[in-house]
Chimera marker file (.cmm) of the C-alpha trace (Angstrom):
<marker_set name="trace">
<marker id="1" x="-28.181" y="88.720" z="2.004" r="1" g="1" b="0" radius="0.5"/>
<marker id="2" x="-24.592" y="89.464" z="0.308" r="1" g="1" b="0" radius="0.5"/>
<marker id="3" x="-21.862" y="89.443" z="2.425" r="1" g="1" b="0" radius="0.5"/>
<marker id="4" x="-20.021" y="93.013" z="2.851" r="1" g="1" b="0" radius="0.5"/>
<marker id="5" x="-16.562" y="92.873" z="3.265" r="1" g="1" b="0" radius="0.5"/>
<marker id="6" x="-13.418" y="94.372" z="3.835" r="1" g="1" b="0" radius="0.5"/>
<marker id="7" x="-10.654" y="94.681" z="1.709" r="1" g="1" b="0" radius="0.5"/>
<marker id="8" x="-8.398" y="92.870" z="4.488" r="1" g="1" b="0" radius="0.5"/>
<marker id="9" x="-11.469" y="90.547" z="5.129" r="1" g="1" b="0" radius="0.5"/>
<marker id="10" x="-11.503" y="89.831" z="1.279" r="1" g="1" b="0" radius="0.5"/>
<marker id="11" x="-7.683" y="89.105" z="1.023" r="1" g="1" b="0" radius="0.5"/>
<marker id="12" x="-7.861" y="86.677" z="4.088" r="1" g="1" b="0" radius="0.5"/>
<marker id="13" x="-10.899" y="84.697" z="2.916" r="1" g="1" b="0" radius="0.5"/>
<marker id="14" x="-9.442" y="84.343" z="-0.721" r="1" g="1" b="0" radius="0.5"/>
<marker id="15" x="-6.004" y="83.436" z="0.750" r="1" g="1" b="0" radius="0.5"/>
<marker id="16" x="-7.696" y="80.967" z="2.973" r="1" g="1" b="0" radius="0.5"/>
<marker id="17" x="-9.849" y="79.869" z="-0.288" r="1" g="1" b="0" radius="0.5"/>
<marker id="18" x="-6.966" y="78.783" z="-2.243" r="1" g="1" b="0" radius="0.5"/>
<marker id="19" x="-5.481" y="77.017" z="0.243" r="1" g="1" b="0" radius="0.5"/>
<marker id="20" x="-8.499" y="74.744" z="0.077" r="1" g="1" b="0" radius="0.5"/>
<marker id="21" x="-9.019" y="72.286" z="3.294" r="1" g="1" b="0" radius="0.5"/>
<marker id="22" x="-5.710" y="72.969" z="5.133" r="1" g="1" b="0" radius="0.5"/>
<marker id="23" x="-5.683" y="75.558" z="7.624" r="1" g="1" b="0" radius="0.5"/>
<marker id="24" x="-3.729" y="78.836" z="7.327" r="1" g="1" b="0" radius="0.5"/>
<marker id="25" x="-1.514" y="80.564" z="9.680" r="1" g="1" b="0" radius="0.5"/>
<marker id="26" x="-2.590" y="84.007" z="10.418" r="1" g="1" b="0" radius="0.5"/>
<marker id="27" x="-0.004" y="87.216" z="11.381" r="1" g="1" b="0" radius="0.5"/>
<marker id="28" x="-0.320" y="88.593" z="14.375" r="1" g="1" b="0" radius="0.5"/>
<marker id="29" x="-1.638" y="92.065" z="12.949" r="1" g="1" b="0" radius="0.5"/>
<marker id="30" x="-4.818" y="90.208" z="10.961" r="1" g="1" b="0" radius="0.5"/>
<marker id="31" x="-6.023" y="88.009" z="14.195" r="1" g="1" b="0" radius="0.5"/>
<marker id="32" x="-8.604" y="90.517" z="14.751" r="1" g="1" b="0" radius="0.5"/>
<marker id="33" x="-9.758" y="90.365" z="10.857" r="1" g="1" b="0" radius="0.5"/>
<marker id="34" x="-9.681" y="86.759" z="11.357" r="1" g="1" b="0" radius="0.5"/>
<marker id="35" x="-11.386" y="86.717" z="14.616" r="1" g="1" b="0" radius="0.5"/>
<marker id="36" x="-14.398" y="88.970" z="13.012" r="1" g="1" b="0" radius="0.5"/>
<marker id="37" x="-14.733" y="86.321" z="10.275" r="1" g="1" b="0" radius="0.5"/>
<marker id="38" x="-14.902" y="83.155" z="13.008" r="1" g="1" b="0" radius="0.5"/>
<marker id="39" x="-17.675" y="85.619" z="14.381" r="1" g="1" b="0" radius="0.5"/>
<marker id="40" x="-19.634" y="85.858" z="11.233" r="1" g="1" b="0" radius="0.5"/>
<marker id="41" x="-19.150" y="82.312" z="10.426" r="1" g="1" b="0" radius="0.5"/>
<marker id="42" x="-16.845" y="82.618" z="7.273" r="1" g="1" b="0" radius="0.5"/>
<marker id="43" x="-14.049" y="80.950" z="8.799" r="1" g="1" b="0" radius="0.5"/>
<marker id="44" x="-13.333" y="78.416" z="11.382" r="1" g="1" b="0" radius="0.5"/>
<marker id="45" x="-10.843" y="78.153" z="14.026" r="1" g="1" b="0" radius="0.5"/>
<marker id="46" x="-8.389" y="75.340" z="15.077" r="1" g="1" b="0" radius="0.5"/>
<marker id="47" x="-5.300" y="74.900" z="16.708" r="1" g="1" b="0" radius="0.5"/>
<marker id="48" x="-3.548" y="74.442" z="13.274" r="1" g="1" b="0" radius="0.5"/>
<marker id="49" x="-5.058" y="77.791" z="12.412" r="1" g="1" b="0" radius="0.5"/>
<marker id="50" x="-8.012" y="79.060" z="10.345" r="1" g="1" b="0" radius="0.5"/>
<marker id="51" x="-9.922" y="77.473" z="7.479" r="1" g="1" b="0" radius="0.5"/>
<marker id="52" x="-12.674" y="78.261" z="5.200" r="1" g="1" b="0" radius="0.5"/>
<marker id="53" x="-15.973" y="77.745" z="5.600" r="1" g="1" b="0" radius="0.5"/>
<marker id="54" x="-18.982" y="77.045" z="2.965" r="1" g="1" b="0" radius="0.5"/>
<marker id="55" x="-20.400" y="80.503" z="3.916" r="1" g="1" b="0" radius="0.5"/>
<marker id="56" x="-16.937" y="81.935" z="3.530" r="1" g="1" b="0" radius="0.5"/>
<marker id="57" x="-16.459" y="80.215" z="0.085" r="1" g="1" b="0" radius="0.5"/>
<marker id="58" x="-19.712" y="81.812" z="-0.759" r="1" g="1" b="0" radius="0.5"/>
<marker id="59" x="-18.980" y="85.117" z="0.125" r="1" g="1" b="0" radius="0.5"/>
<marker id="60" x="-15.621" y="85.392" z="-2.060" r="1" g="1" b="0" radius="0.5"/>
<marker id="61" x="-17.946" y="83.697" z="-4.984" r="1" g="1" b="0" radius="0.5"/>
<marker id="62" x="-15.639" y="80.346" z="-4.720" r="1" g="1" b="0" radius="0.5"/>
<marker id="63" x="-18.240" y="76.732" z="-4.806" r="1" g="1" b="0" radius="0.5"/>
<marker id="64" x="-17.254" y="74.418" z="-2.122" r="1" g="1" b="0" radius="0.5"/>
<marker id="65" x="-15.870" y="71.821" z="-4.519" r="1" g="1" b="0" radius="0.5"/>
<marker id="66" x="-13.772" y="74.588" z="-6.420" r="1" g="1" b="0" radius="0.5"/>
<marker id="67" x="-10.409" y="75.007" z="-5.002" r="1" g="1" b="0" radius="0.5"/>
<marker id="68" x="-9.137" y="77.693" z="-7.763" r="1" g="1" b="0" radius="0.5"/>
<marker id="69" x="-8.652" y="81.706" z="-7.030" r="1" g="1" b="0" radius="0.5"/>
<marker id="70" x="-11.509" y="83.180" z="-5.350" r="1" g="1" b="0" radius="0.5"/>
<marker id="71" x="-13.324" y="86.020" z="-8.147" r="1" g="1" b="0" radius="0.5"/>
<marker id="72" x="-12.210" y="88.564" z="-5.506" r="1" g="1" b="0" radius="0.5"/>
<marker id="73" x="-8.677" y="88.172" z="-5.883" r="1" g="1" b="0" radius="0.5"/>
<marker id="74" x="-7.363" y="90.987" z="-7.967" r="1" g="1" b="0" radius="0.5"/>
<marker id="75" x="-4.389" y="88.678" z="-9.064" r="1" g="1" b="0" radius="0.5"/>
<marker id="76" x="-6.521" y="86.501" z="-11.197" r="1" g="1" b="0" radius="0.5"/>
<marker id="77" x="-4.768" y="85.700" z="-14.317" r="1" g="1" b="0" radius="0.5"/>
<marker id="78" x="-6.582" y="85.944" z="-17.688" r="1" g="1" b="0" radius="0.5"/>
<marker id="79" x="-5.617" y="85.780" z="-21.515" r="1" g="1" b="0" radius="0.5"/>
<marker id="80" x="-5.826" y="88.805" z="-23.697" r="1" g="1" b="0" radius="0.5"/>
<marker id="81" x="-8.723" y="89.544" z="-26.279" r="1" g="1" b="0" radius="0.5"/>
<marker id="82" x="-7.454" y="87.805" z="-29.588" r="1" g="1" b="0" radius="0.5"/>
<marker id="83" x="-7.613" y="91.098" z="-31.502" r="1" g="1" b="0" radius="0.5"/>
<marker id="84" x="-6.015" y="93.266" z="-28.971" r="1" g="1" b="0" radius="0.5"/>
<marker id="85" x="-2.739" y="94.606" z="-28.742" r="1" g="1" b="0" radius="0.5"/>
<marker id="86" x="-1.680" y="92.588" z="-25.721" r="1" g="1" b="0" radius="0.5"/>
<marker id="87" x="-2.327" y="89.452" z="-27.787" r="1" g="1" b="0" radius="0.5"/>
<marker id="88" x="-0.274" y="90.450" z="-30.567" r="1" g="1" b="0" radius="0.5"/>
<marker id="89" x="2.701" y="91.089" z="-28.334" r="1" g="1" b="0" radius="0.5"/>
<marker id="90" x="2.294" y="87.576" z="-26.739" r="1" g="1" b="0" radius="0.5"/>
<marker id="91" x="1.810" y="86.235" z="-30.080" r="1" g="1" b="0" radius="0.5"/>
<marker id="92" x="5.378" y="87.889" z="-31.493" r="1" g="1" b="0" radius="0.5"/>
<marker id="93" x="7.269" y="87.244" z="-27.827" r="1" g="1" b="0" radius="0.5"/>
<marker id="94" x="6.253" y="83.098" z="-28.321" r="1" g="1" b="0" radius="0.5"/>
<marker id="95" x="7.742" y="83.275" z="-31.803" r="1" g="1" b="0" radius="0.5"/>
<marker id="96" x="10.966" y="80.806" z="-31.520" r="1" g="1" b="0" radius="0.5"/>
<marker id="97" x="13.213" y="83.628" z="-32.364" r="1" g="1" b="0" radius="0.5"/>
<marker id="98" x="11.216" y="85.814" z="-29.645" r="1" g="1" b="0" radius="0.5"/>
<marker id="99" x="10.947" y="90.208" z="-30.375" r="1" g="1" b="0" radius="0.5"/>
<marker id="100" x="12.894" y="93.055" z="-29.750" r="1" g="1" b="0" radius="0.5"/>
<marker id="101" x="11.602" y="96.126" z="-28.188" r="1" g="1" b="0" radius="0.5"/>
<marker id="102" x="11.508" y="97.954" z="-31.836" r="1" g="1" b="0" radius="0.5"/>
<marker id="103" x="9.976" y="94.960" z="-33.360" r="1" g="1" b="0" radius="0.5"/>
<marker id="104" x="7.186" y="95.169" z="-30.636" r="1" g="1" b="0" radius="0.5"/>
<marker id="105" x="6.961" y="99.174" z="-30.938" r="1" g="1" b="0" radius="0.5"/>
<marker id="106" x="6.565" y="98.905" z="-34.807" r="1" g="1" b="0" radius="0.5"/>
<marker id="107" x="3.577" y="96.044" z="-34.366" r="1" g="1" b="0" radius="0.5"/>
<marker id="108" x="1.686" y="97.812" z="-31.754" r="1" g="1" b="0" radius="0.5"/>
<marker id="109" x="1.771" y="101.843" z="-32.420" r="1" g="1" b="0" radius="0.5"/>
<marker id="110" x="3.357" y="101.683" z="-29.072" r="1" g="1" b="0" radius="0.5"/>
<marker id="111" x="6.281" y="103.982" z="-27.893" r="1" g="1" b="0" radius="0.5"/>
<marker id="112" x="9.166" y="101.608" z="-26.690" r="1" g="1" b="0" radius="0.5"/>
<marker id="113" x="8.792" y="102.807" z="-23.061" r="1" g="1" b="0" radius="0.5"/>
<marker id="114" x="5.242" y="101.620" z="-23.307" r="1" g="1" b="0" radius="0.5"/>
<marker id="115" x="6.472" y="98.179" z="-24.625" r="1" g="1" b="0" radius="0.5"/>
<marker id="116" x="8.772" y="97.688" z="-21.655" r="1" g="1" b="0" radius="0.5"/>
<marker id="117" x="6.236" y="98.802" z="-19.207" r="1" g="1" b="0" radius="0.5"/>
<marker id="118" x="3.313" y="96.563" z="-20.610" r="1" g="1" b="0" radius="0.5"/>
<marker id="119" x="6.155" y="93.704" z="-20.433" r="1" g="1" b="0" radius="0.5"/>
<marker id="120" x="6.966" y="94.424" z="-17.212" r="1" g="1" b="0" radius="0.5"/>
<marker id="121" x="3.662" y="95.207" z="-15.671" r="1" g="1" b="0" radius="0.5"/>
<marker id="122" x="0.172" y="93.362" z="-17.484" r="1" g="1" b="0" radius="0.5"/>
<marker id="123" x="2.575" y="90.838" z="-18.909" r="1" g="1" b="0" radius="0.5"/>
<marker id="124" x="3.505" y="89.208" z="-15.586" r="1" g="1" b="0" radius="0.5"/>
<marker id="125" x="0.599" y="90.651" z="-13.302" r="1" g="1" b="0" radius="0.5"/>
<marker id="126" x="-2.697" y="90.231" z="-15.487" r="1" g="1" b="0" radius="0.5"/>
<marker id="127" x="-1.776" y="87.730" z="-18.173" r="1" g="1" b="0" radius="0.5"/>
<marker id="128" x="0.832" y="85.419" z="-16.291" r="1" g="1" b="0" radius="0.5"/>
<marker id="129" x="3.648" y="85.300" z="-18.495" r="1" g="1" b="0" radius="0.5"/>
<marker id="130" x="6.786" y="85.347" z="-17.679" r="1" g="1" b="0" radius="0.5"/>
<marker id="131" x="9.743" y="86.601" z="-20.166" r="1" g="1" b="0" radius="0.5"/>
<marker id="132" x="13.200" y="85.529" z="-20.884" r="1" g="1" b="0" radius="0.5"/>
<marker id="133" x="15.666" y="88.145" z="-22.474" r="1" g="1" b="0" radius="0.5"/>
<marker id="134" x="19.310" y="87.871" z="-24.023" r="1" g="1" b="0" radius="0.5"/>
<marker id="135" x="21.744" y="90.531" z="-25.387" r="1" g="1" b="0" radius="0.5"/>
<marker id="136" x="21.295" y="90.479" z="-29.151" r="1" g="1" b="0" radius="0.5"/>
<marker id="137" x="23.168" y="92.302" z="-31.861" r="1" g="1" b="0" radius="0.5"/>
<marker id="138" x="19.546" y="94.413" z="-32.853" r="1" g="1" b="0" radius="0.5"/>
<marker id="139" x="18.905" y="95.262" z="-29.416" r="1" g="1" b="0" radius="0.5"/>
<marker id="140" x="17.443" y="92.687" z="-26.336" r="1" g="1" b="0" radius="0.5"/>
<marker id="141" x="15.643" y="89.832" z="-27.630" r="1" g="1" b="0" radius="0.5"/>
<marker id="142" x="12.594" y="89.290" z="-25.533" r="1" g="1" b="0" radius="0.5"/>
<marker id="143" x="10.929" y="85.421" z="-25.130" r="1" g="1" b="0" radius="0.5"/>
<marker id="144" x="8.197" y="83.658" z="-23.623" r="1" g="1" b="0" radius="0.5"/>
<marker id="145" x="9.219" y="81.695" z="-20.482" r="1" g="1" b="0" radius="0.5"/>
<marker id="146" x="6.106" y="80.613" z="-19.116" r="1" g="1" b="0" radius="0.5"/>
<marker id="147" x="2.831" y="80.209" z="-21.014" r="1" g="1" b="0" radius="0.5"/>
<marker id="148" x="-0.094" y="82.845" z="-20.622" r="1" g="1" b="0" radius="0.5"/>
<marker id="149" x="-3.051" y="81.485" z="-18.819" r="1" g="1" b="0" radius="0.5"/>
<marker id="150" x="-6.043" y="79.955" z="-20.726" r="1" g="1" b="0" radius="0.5"/>
<marker id="151" x="-9.160" y="82.145" z="-20.774" r="1" g="1" b="0" radius="0.5"/>
<link id1="1" id2="2" r="1" g="1" b="0" radius="0.2"/>
<link id1="2" id2="3" r="1" g="1" b="0" radius="0.2"/>
<link id1="3" id2="4" r="1" g="1" b="0" radius="0.2"/>
<link id1="4" id2="5" r="1" g="1" b="0" radius="0.2"/>
<link id1="5" id2="6" r="1" g="1" b="0" radius="0.2"/>
<link id1="6" id2="7" r="1" g="1" b="0" radius="0.2"/>
<link id1="7" id2="8" r="1" g="1" b="0" radius="0.2"/>
<link id1="8" id2="9" r="1" g="1" b="0" radius="0.2"/>
<link id1="9" id2="10" r="1" g="1" b="0" radius="0.2"/>
<link id1="10" id2="11" r="1" g="1" b="0" radius="0.2"/>
<link id1="11" id2="12" r="1" g="1" b="0" radius="0.2"/>
<link id1="12" id2="13" r="1" g="1" b="0" radius="0.2"/>
<link id1="13" id2="14" r="1" g="1" b="0" radius="0.2"/>
<link id1="14" id2="15" r="1" g="1" b="0" radius="0.2"/>
<link id1="15" id2="16" r="1" g="1" b="0" radius="0.2"/>
<link id1="16" id2="17" r="1" g="1" b="0" radius="0.2"/>
<link id1="17" id2="18" r="1" g="1" b="0" radius="0.2"/>
<link id1="18" id2="19" r="1" g="1" b="0" radius="0.2"/>
<link id1="19" id2="20" r="1" g="1" b="0" radius="0.2"/>
<link id1="20" id2="21" r="1" g="1" b="0" radius="0.2"/>
<link id1="21" id2="22" r="1" g="1" b="0" radius="0.2"/>
<link id1="22" id2="23" r="1" g="1" b="0" radius="0.2"/>
<link id1="23" id2="24" r="1" g="1" b="0" radius="0.2"/>
<link id1="24" id2="25" r="1" g="1" b="0" radius="0.2"/>
<link id1="25" id2="26" r="1" g="1" b="0" radius="0.2"/>
<link id1="26" id2="27" r="1" g="1" b="0" radius="0.2"/>
<link id1="27" id2="28" r="1" g="1" b="0" radius="0.2"/>
<link id1="28" id2="29" r="1" g="1" b="0" radius="0.2"/>
<link id1="29" id2="30" r="1" g="1" b="0" radius="0.2"/>
<link id1="30" id2="31" r="1" g="1" b="0" radius="0.2"/>
<link id1="31" id2="32" r="1" g="1" b="0" radius="0.2"/>
<link id1="32" id2="33" r="1" g="1" b="0" radius="0.2"/>
<link id1="33" id2="34" r="1" g="1" b="0" radius="0.2"/>
<link id1="34" id2="35" r="1" g="1" b="0" radius="0.2"/>
<link id1="35" id2="36" r="1" g="1" b="0" radius="0.2"/>
<link id1="36" id2="37" r="1" g="1" b="0" radius="0.2"/>
<link id1="37" id2="38" r="1" g="1" b="0" radius="0.2"/>
<link id1="38" id2="39" r="1" g="1" b="0" radius="0.2"/>
<link id1="39" id2="40" r="1" g="1" b="0" radius="0.2"/>
<link id1="40" id2="41" r="1" g="1" b="0" radius="0.2"/>
<link id1="41" id2="42" r="1" g="1" b="0" radius="0.2"/>
<link id1="42" id2="43" r="1" g="1" b="0" radius="0.2"/>
<link id1="43" id2="44" r="1" g="1" b="0" radius="0.2"/>
<link id1="44" id2="45" r="1" g="1" b="0" radius="0.2"/>
<link id1="45" id2="46" r="1" g="1" b="0" radius="0.2"/>
<link id1="46" id2="47" r="1" g="1" b="0" radius="0.2"/>
<link id1="47" id2="48" r="1" g="1" b="0" radius="0.2"/>
<link id1="48" id2="49" r="1" g="1" b="0" radius="0.2"/>
<link id1="49" id2="50" r="1" g="1" b="0" radius="0.2"/>
<link id1="50" id2="51" r="1" g="1" b="0" radius="0.2"/>
<link id1="51" id2="52" r="1" g="1" b="0" radius="0.2"/>
<link id1="52" id2="53" r="1" g="1" b="0" radius="0.2"/>
<link id1="53" id2="54" r="1" g="1" b="0" radius="0.2"/>
<link id1="54" id2="55" r="1" g="1" b="0" radius="0.2"/>
<link id1="55" id2="56" r="1" g="1" b="0" radius="0.2"/>
<link id1="56" id2="57" r="1" g="1" b="0" radius="0.2"/>
<link id1="57" id2="58" r="1" g="1" b="0" radius="0.2"/>
<link id1="58" id2="59" r="1" g="1" b="0" radius="0.2"/>
<link id1="59" id2="60" r="1" g="1" b="0" radius="0.2"/>
<link id1="60" id2="61" r="1" g="1" b="0" radius="0.2"/>
<link id1="61" id2="62" r="1" g="1" b="0" radius="0.2"/>
<link id1="62" id2="63" r="1" g="1" b="0" radius="0.2"/>
<link id1="63" id2="64" r="1" g="1" b="0" radius="0.2"/>
<link id1="64" id2="65" r="1" g="1" b="0" radius="0.2"/>
<link id1="65" id2="66" r="1" g="1" b="0" radius="0.2"/>
<link id1="66" id2="67" r="1" g="1" b="0" radius="0.2"/>
<link id1="67" id2="68" r="1" g="1" b="0" radius="0.2"/>
<link id1="68" id2="69" r="1" g="1" b="0" radius="0.2"/>
<link id1="69" id2="70" r="1" g="1" b="0" radius="0.2"/>
<link id1="70" id2="71" r="1" g="1" b="0" radius="0.2"/>
<link id1="71" id2="72" r="1" g="1" b="0" radius="0.2"/>
<link id1="72" id2="73" r="1" g="1" b="0" radius="0.2"/>
<link id1="73" id2="74" r="1" g="1" b="0" radius="0.2"/>
<link id1="74" id2="75" r="1" g="1" b="0" radius="0.2"/>
<link id1="75" id2="76" r="1" g="1" b="0" radius="0.2"/>
<link id1="76" id2="77" r="1" g="1" b="0" radius="0.2"/>
<link id1="77" id2="78" r="1" g="1" b="0" radius="0.2"/>
<link id1="78" id2="79" r="1" g="1" b="0" radius="0.2"/>
<link id1="79" id2="80" r="1" g="1" b="0" radius="0.2"/>
<link id1="80" id2="81" r="1" g="1" b="0" radius="0.2"/>
<link id1="81" id2="82" r="1" g="1" b="0" radius="0.2"/>
<link id1="82" id2="83" r="1" g="1" b="0" radius="0.2"/>
<link id1="83" id2="84" r="1" g="1" b="0" radius="0.2"/>
<link id1="84" id2="85" r="1" g="1" b="0" radius="0.2"/>
<link id1="85" id2="86" r="1" g="1" b="0" radius="0.2"/>
<link id1="86" id2="87" r="1" g="1" b="0" radius="0.2"/>
<link id1="87" id2="88" r="1" g="1" b="0" radius="0.2"/>
<link id1="88" id2="89" r="1" g="1" b="0" radius="0.2"/>
<link id1="89" id2="90" r="1" g="1" b="0" radius="0.2"/>
<link id1="90" id2="91" r="1" g="1" b="0" radius="0.2"/>
<link id1="91" id2="92" r="1" g="1" b="0" radius="0.2"/>
<link id1="92" id2="93" r="1" g="1" b="0" radius="0.2"/>
<link id1="93" id2="94" r="1" g="1" b="0" radius="0.2"/>
<link id1="94" id2="95" r="1" g="1" b="0" radius="0.2"/>
<link id1="95" id2="96" r="1" g="1" b="0" radius="0.2"/>
<link id1="96" id2="97" r="1" g="1" b="0" radius="0.2"/>
<link id1="97" id2="98" r="1" g="1" b="0" radius="0.2"/>
<link id1="98" id2="99" r="1" g="1" b="0" radius="0.2"/>
<link id1="99" id2="100" r="1" g="1" b="0" radius="0.2"/>
<link id1="100" id2="101" r="1" g="1" b="0" radius="0.2"/>
<link id1="101" id2="102" r="1" g="1" b="0" radius="0.2"/>
<link id1="102" id2="103" r="1" g="1" b="0" radius="0.2"/>
<link id1="103" id2="104" r="1" g="1" b="0" radius="0.2"/>
<link id1="104" id2="105" r="1" g="1" b="0" radius="0.2"/>
<link id1="105" id2="106" r="1" g="1" b="0" radius="0.2"/>
<link id1="106" id2="107" r="1" g="1" b="0" radius="0.2"/>
<link id1="107" id2="108" r="1" g="1" b="0" radius="0.2"/>
<link id1="108" id2="109" r="1" g="1" b="0" radius="0.2"/>
<link id1="109" id2="110" r="1" g="1" b="0" radius="0.2"/>
<link id1="110" id2="111" r="1" g="1" b="0" radius="0.2"/>
<link id1="111" id2="112" r="1" g="1" b="0" radius="0.2"/>
<link id1="112" id2="113" r="1" g="1" b="0" radius="0.2"/>
<link id1="113" id2="114" r="1" g="1" b="0" radius="0.2"/>
<link id1="114" id2="115" r="1" g="1" b="0" radius="0.2"/>
<link id1="115" id2="116" r="1" g="1" b="0" radius="0.2"/>
<link id1="116" id2="117" r="1" g="1" b="0" radius="0.2"/>
<link id1="117" id2="118" r="1" g="1" b="0" radius="0.2"/>
<link id1="118" id2="119" r="1" g="1" b="0" radius="0.2"/>
<link id1="119" id2="120" r="1" g="1" b="0" radius="0.2"/>
<link id1="120" id2="121" r="1" g="1" b="0" radius="0.2"/>
<link id1="121" id2="122" r="1" g="1" b="0" radius="0.2"/>
<link id1="122" id2="123" r="1" g="1" b="0" radius="0.2"/>
<link id1="123" id2="124" r="1" g="1" b="0" radius="0.2"/>
<link id1="124" id2="125" r="1" g="1" b="0" radius="0.2"/>
<link id1="125" id2="126" r="1" g="1" b="0" radius="0.2"/>
<link id1="126" id2="127" r="1" g="1" b="0" radius="0.2"/>
<link id1="127" id2="128" r="1" g="1" b="0" radius="0.2"/>
<link id1="128" id2="129" r="1" g="1" b="0" radius="0.2"/>
<link id1="129" id2="130" r="1" g="1" b="0" radius="0.2"/>
<link id1="130" id2="131" r="1" g="1" b="0" radius="0.2"/>
<link id1="131" id2="132" r="1" g="1" b="0" radius="0.2"/>
<link id1="132" id2="133" r="1" g="1" b="0" radius="0.2"/>
<link id1="133" id2="134" r="1" g="1" b="0" radius="0.2"/>
<link id1="134" id2="135" r="1" g="1" b="0" radius="0.2"/>
<link id1="135" id2="136" r="1" g="1" b="0" radius="0.2"/>
<link id1="136" id2="137" r="1" g="1" b="0" radius="0.2"/>
<link id1="137" id2="138" r="1" g="1" b="0" radius="0.2"/>
<link id1="138" id2="139" r="1" g="1" b="0" radius="0.2"/>
<link id1="139" id2="140" r="1" g="1" b="0" radius="0.2"/>
<link id1="140" id2="141" r="1" g="1" b="0" radius="0.2"/>
<link id1="141" id2="142" r="1" g="1" b="0" radius="0.2"/>
<link id1="142" id2="143" r="1" g="1" b="0" radius="0.2"/>
<link id1="143" id2="144" r="1" g="1" b="0" radius="0.2"/>
<link id1="144" id2="145" r="1" g="1" b="0" radius="0.2"/>
<link id1="145" id2="146" r="1" g="1" b="0" radius="0.2"/>
<link id1="146" id2="147" r="1" g="1" b="0" radius="0.2"/>
<link id1="147" id2="148" r="1" g="1" b="0" radius="0.2"/>
<link id1="148" id2="149" r="1" g="1" b="0" radius="0.2"/>
<link id1="149" id2="150" r="1" g="1" b="0" radius="0.2"/>
<link id1="150" id2="151" r="1" g="1" b="0" radius="0.2"/>
</marker_set>
């Protein structure tokens, strides 16, 4: 039977799964959620806090020996499709000389505000890419400060 979990229960289990075998502490407002998960056998209570059980790992799609982020967590990072505009932006930003918003806009066909929005949002949250920038004559130059997540 598949466990039906509320978003709060999914977040709590995801956090516990990400911490592996270490016990997590739960804020007072989340104790009720944690207690419900203990009753269902998805978390185990101890003096140190709460730790995830095998059933809890299965409920969020993580194997017992897998300590990576669970599948239910919305913050998982992935590489873009190779033929996508996102991949093109990451390639341009990965060059040693970096790229300006105007260059990225020309390469993708996006308007400048869309390029800036993509860099501020999806690059960080979806692809795990952090940027560094500095002012230059032709406009601010952006470069990758950290590598994107592997596919």
